[in-house]
BATINU-425835 format. One line per 2 residues: their letters; for each residue z, x, y of C-alpha. Coordinates in nm, 4 decimals, decimal comma, padded with zeros to 6 digits. Each point is the difference from the previous one (the first is absolute). Example, Ala and Ser with C-alpha at 12.3 -4.5 7.8 and 13.67 -1.06 7.14 Angstrom:
residues 2
AS> 00,7800/01,2300/-00,4500  -00,0660/00,1370/00,3440 .
***
This chain:
residues 172
MN> 00,8658/01,9204/00,5639  00,0141/-00,3158/00,2648 .
YK> -00,1437/-00,3094/-00,1382  -00,2304/-00,0045/00,3047 .
TK> -00,1714/00,3455/-00,0961  -00,0965/-00,1558/-00,3532 .
LK> -00,1160/-00,2927/00,1977  -00,2502/00,1587/00,1250 .
EI> -00,1383/00,1599/-00,2991  -00,0488/-00,3220/-00,1135 .
DT> -00,3266/-00,1605/-00,0339  00,0294/-00,2478/-00,3340 .
LV> 00,2756/-00,2750/00,0293  00,1306/-00,1613/-00,3724 .
FD> 00,2038/-00,3166/-00,0340  00,1909/-00,2295/-00,1912 .
VD> -00,0062/-00,3054/00,1024  00,3193/-00,2136/-00,0772 .
GV> 00,2816/00,0901/00,2029  -00,2207/00,2432/00,2048 .
FT> -00,2788/-00,3146/00,1444  00,2387/-00,3037/-00,1124 .
DN> 00,3548/00,0046/00,0638  00,0494/-00,0732/-00,3743 .
TL> 00,0304/-00,3613/-00,0269  -00,2403/-00,1609/-00,2504 .
YI> -00,0439/-00,4462/00,0858  -00,0207/-00,0978/-00,3778 .
ME> -00,2049/-00,2947/-00,0180  -00,0500/-00,1518/-00,3651 .
GQ> -00,3600/-00,0150/-00,1226  -00,0987/00,2731/00,2660 .
EP> 00,0040/00,3386/00,0687  00,2870/00,1407/00,1679 .
MR> -00,0456/00,0014/00,3743  00,0790/00,2983/00,2345 .
KM> 00,0635/00,0298/00,3753  -00,1775/00,3083/00,1279 .
NV> 00,0527/00,1140/00,4066  -00,3678/-00,0038/00,1935 .
KD> 00,1209/00,2757/00,2119  -00,0249/00,2258/-00,3345 .
GY> -00,3676/-00,1079/-00,0461  -00,0621/00,0832/00,3288 .
AI> 00,0961/00,3584/00,0034  -00,1627/-00,0390/-00,3648 .
QL> -00,3308/-00,0439/00,1033  -00,0015/00,2051/00,3044 .
AV> 00,1064/00,3229/-00,2119  -00,2700/-00,0926/-00,2234 .
KK> -00,2622/-00,0048/00,3113  00,1430/00,3136/00,0905 .
GY> -00,0924/00,1936/-00,2681  00,3162/-00,0133/-00,2704 .
RI> 00,0266/-00,0570/-00,3244  00,1948/-00,2691/-00,1115 .
AI> 00,1166/-00,1404/-00,3123  00,2170/-00,2461/-00,2219 .
IT> 00,1934/00,0239/-00,3025  00,2077/-00,2527/-00,0894 .
GG> 00,1399/-00,1180/-00,2993  -00,0843/-00,3624/00,0730 .
RS> -00,3358/-00,1757/-00,1299  -00,0590/-00,2264/00,2714 .
EA> -00,3756/-00,0586/00,1283  00,1023/-00,1591/00,3559 .
VA> 00,1707/00,3394/00,0360  -00,2880/00,1796/-00,0909 .
AR> -00,2486/-00,2248/00,2286  00,2544/00,0363/00,2743 .
FK> -00,0465/00,4287/00,0418  -00,3969/-00,0182/-00,1011 .
GL> 00,0169/-00,2445/00,2597  00,1235/00,2683/00,1966 .
GV> -00,2347/00,2884/-00,0908  00,2470/00,1728/-00,2498 .
ND> -00,2580/00,0550/-00,3504  00,2615/00,1654/-00,1884 .
VY> 00,2339/-00,3059/-00,1619  00,1802/00,0846/-00,2686 .
LN> 00,1526/-00,3587/-00,1696  00,1850/00,0028/-00,3325 .
SH> 00,1201/00,3899/00,0587  00,3213/00,0566/-00,2230 .
DK> -00,0667/00,3292/-00,0030  -00,0466/00,0870/00,3792 .
LK> -00,0207/00,3787/-00,0850  -00,2570/-00,0337/-00,2300 .
VF> -00,2003/-00,1877/00,2460  00,0906/00,2396/00,2518 .
KD> -00,1139/00,2951/-00,1310  -00,3447/-00,1951/-00,0938 .
FC> -00,0866/-00,1408/00,3231  00,0547/00,4398/00,1596 .
KT> -00,2525/00,1128/-00,2345  -00,2141/-00,2745/00,0052 .
HN> -00,0151/00,0219/00,3956  00,0614/00,3471/00,0314 .
VN> 00,3508/-00,0407/00,1738  00,3116/00,2848/00,0394 .
PT> 00,2889/-00,1361/-00,0726  00,1592/00,1858/00,2731 .
NV> -00,2143/-00,1826/00,2698  00,0856/-00,3393/-00,1129 .
LY> 00,2643/-00,2325/00,1064  00,1740/-00,2415/-00,2355 .
MG> 00,1784/-00,2916/00,0932  00,2319/-00,2220/-00,2840 .
DD> 00,3558/-00,1548/00,0193  00,1390/00,0711/-00,3992 .
IP> 00,0179/00,1515/-00,2843  -00,3991/-00,0206/-00,1680 .
DI> -00,0608/00,1731/00,2987  00,1538/00,3095/00,0060 .
PV> -00,2126/00,1809/-00,2143  -00,2908/-00,0336/00,2446 .
MM> 00,2548/00,0961/00,2796  00,1094/00,3107/-00,1745 .
NV> -00,3787/00,0999/-00,0319  -00,1228/-00,0206/00,3665 .
GL> 00,0337/00,1741/00,3505  00,2010/-00,2753/00,1953 .
AC> 00,2015/-00,2533/-00,2246  00,1283/-00,2912/00,2424 .
CP> 00,1253/-00,3111/-00,0530  00,1555/-00,3291/00,1393 .
QD> 00,3247/-00,0228/00,1776  00,1155/-00,2497/-00,2994 .
AS> -00,1202/00,2489/-00,2675  00,2030/00,0410/-00,3104 .
EG> 00,2686/00,2914/00,0173  -00,2079/00,2101/-00,2279 .
VK> -00,2988/00,0070/00,2022  00,0924/00,0240/00,3184 .
AI> 00,2274/00,3571/-00,1639  -00,3436/00,1039/-00,0465 .
SS> -00,1922/-00,0919/00,3065  -00,0920/00,1966/00,3125 .
YI> -00,0133/-00,2361/00,1997  00,1908/-00,3626/00,0224 .
SP> -00,1748/-00,2780/00,2187  00,2641/-00,1331/00,2384 .
VK> -00,1836/-00,3319/-00,1018  00,0731/-00,2027/-00,3449 .
GG> -00,2838/-00,0866/-00,2794  -00,2645/-00,2708/00,1154 .
LG> 00,1401/-00,0124/00,3870  -00,2253/00,2861/00,1182 .
CV> 00,1297/00,3407/-00,1605  -00,4078/00,0604/-00,0862 .
RE> -00,0661/-00,0796/00,3282  00,2574/00,2202/00,1897 .
VL> -00,1177/00,3322/-00,2062  -00,3368/-00,0710/00,0002 .
EQ> 00,0767/00,0224/00,3852  00,1215/00,2824/-00,0210 .
LL> -00,2841/00,2010/-00,1962  -00,2521/-00,1871/00,2509 .
RL> 00,1666/00,0911/00,3312  00,0728/00,4041/-00,1514 .
NG> -00,3304/-00,0125/-00,0719  -00,1597/-00,1344/00,3032 .
HW> -00,1113/-00,2731/-00,1459  00,1805/-00,3273/00,1919 .
QA> -00,0794/-00,2138/00,1884  -00,3605/00,1075/00,0965 .
DE> -00,2443/-00,2767/00,1470  -00,1892/-00,0918/-00,2992 .
DH> 00,3604/-00,0265/-00,1488  00,0029/-00,3563/00,1868 .
IW> -00,2555/-00,1297/-00,2470  00,1092/-00,1236/-00,3353 .
***
């Protein structure tokens, strides 16, 4: 089945953080939590999708409260940090929110994401994901992680469903 056909059925999006929202660069400074950089266009697309009624969740092995605060500030209520068994977290999320996994898009980039990707309707990844992740992805973004791959896939979803560039979208 064409990924665009699957994309039309998506109502929930789940994302990994490092390698998807970031370019895998960590800035290590003594005595401080590692710092990451994120693409603001990804952030705009996330908050817009939330406003349009899509459920968004973050499942990451990272523990950064700054990362959690970033997503909560964009309207994402389901942020799961320190997730070492992402499939278990995903299944609990689906059960808690009565989410059908066939209507979920998951974007990940590396080996810990594979179990969840094998259990969703549409598995996606950035252009620079690991080969194992690319092999099971229905859609590989032409954009690398941290450089707007989230925006790219969300824009496709929103356009496909007539939710892109309405008048109210100009208000952040």
